[in-house]
C-alpha angles and dihedrals in degrees: 000000000000112000125176113219112251090238088060097055089100093240100104095252119160134216089266104047119198115200119182142162140105126313087237135018103238106170141341088256092054092051091048094049093048093045092051090048090053094058109121094020095104094234113166101191129033116216131195132162114238099169113034120198103212127193095230131030119251097047123107108288099182135275093267129207095351090066093058091078091054090066088073086070092061092043091054096045097044100026091225133121121261134228136197137181119254127194106172144016096275090054091052093048093048094046093049091048090051092052098246108176102212133019129205131200114219130229094254090055098043089060091063116066091193091059092044091051091050090055091046092055090050089052097047110126095019129106100209118138115248129199119199124207118215115262117263092253121056096258110141092186092060090050092049091045092059091055092047092052092049092047091052091059091050103266107141100157096087137155135169129231118209109207101158133253135273114258120170090204097050113109106171100050134042087223121017111244098219088189092194090070099064090040090053090048090055089052092051096043108041110203096026116131114220116204119195121227101202092173093070094038092054104035087197129067095226095079101034093101094054094045090048090055092047089053090054090046089055090054100253116159106234149331136262108199125179109234129187132171090225106023097173090061098041115134093232136024092001096167095058100047124095133200122258089249091054090049090055091051092049093049093046090055098046115117107214112205115231124235128237088249087066092048108036090164089068094061096078093047092048090048090058090054092044092053088057090049090050090053092050091047090053089052091049091052091050090051092047090051089051090048093053091049087059089046087055090054090049089051091053091051093049089050092052093047094042092239127159117257095229116062107185097196093052091047092053091048092051093047095049097044097042095045091050092049092046094050090052088056093053102267123128123249089236092056093047092051092050092048094047093046090052093049093045093048091053091047092051092048092052094048092045090053089052092054090054094053115112113231113254092238092058096049116109 
């Protein structure tokens, strides 16, 4: 897939992009007040919701087309490009006509390939940058699919926005971060910039600073933070918006991790550590191969004795003892469960395959 680096979009964006602005555009006066408050904050892209997809009818769903013109106020005051969310063809057409610089596709839209394709067709023949938020559910293929569809209609200026994933059991965050997902996306799409949206991850302004720093620690490429001059009285998502002054404080205290390119002397030292890791990995693989050889023997015995593959009591004993042992050695219970489930699933598959094998004497 061809992806143009975000620094080459022609908009003056840096390797650590800061995007800020209100959840929703409410009035020209609101946009002007927020933009003036953001002076000196080093933001590079001003955001504002014009069309707001709400969960239930009756809530504020955005001003609509009339608000597109208000973005010129922010562009003039801050001298930065502007971005809005689009969810269908009419949104794209209106945004392009209004001269919006960057579009983004929201989580509720990314989850629907029909909607994404509709947007793609409306964008065919244009060169506008598009950012894609992760789908509501943690489905990496849906996220990838959106980029592939955009690429097929000629959109190469692409970036991702990580806004977390819906989880009915999550208590701390509005949307669970699942940091492995954006990292995996970066592995699968080399060159893609992933911008974190801590506002939607947090759902409350009190933890935006800490989540922003975690995003930087994980190597994400920027932040999109909802900013309002009077957050408590915002027309949408009031609890997760911060003031321009708070944004400045958060950004001033961010610790951006440096790259190896900036510290070439560290490469040789890291290589020494990595060689040790490679050696341990090789030993782990040898041990796993030995383990599955024993599993094969167990499978043969179960086949001869007409025993079921899955033995619940043994599984419970293994889980309890191995998790306890792993925790004592500094590993988390969550990691141990994931590891043991993966090993057990592979063991069951191998034994099940053995039960299906036709004896040599009965083969034609």
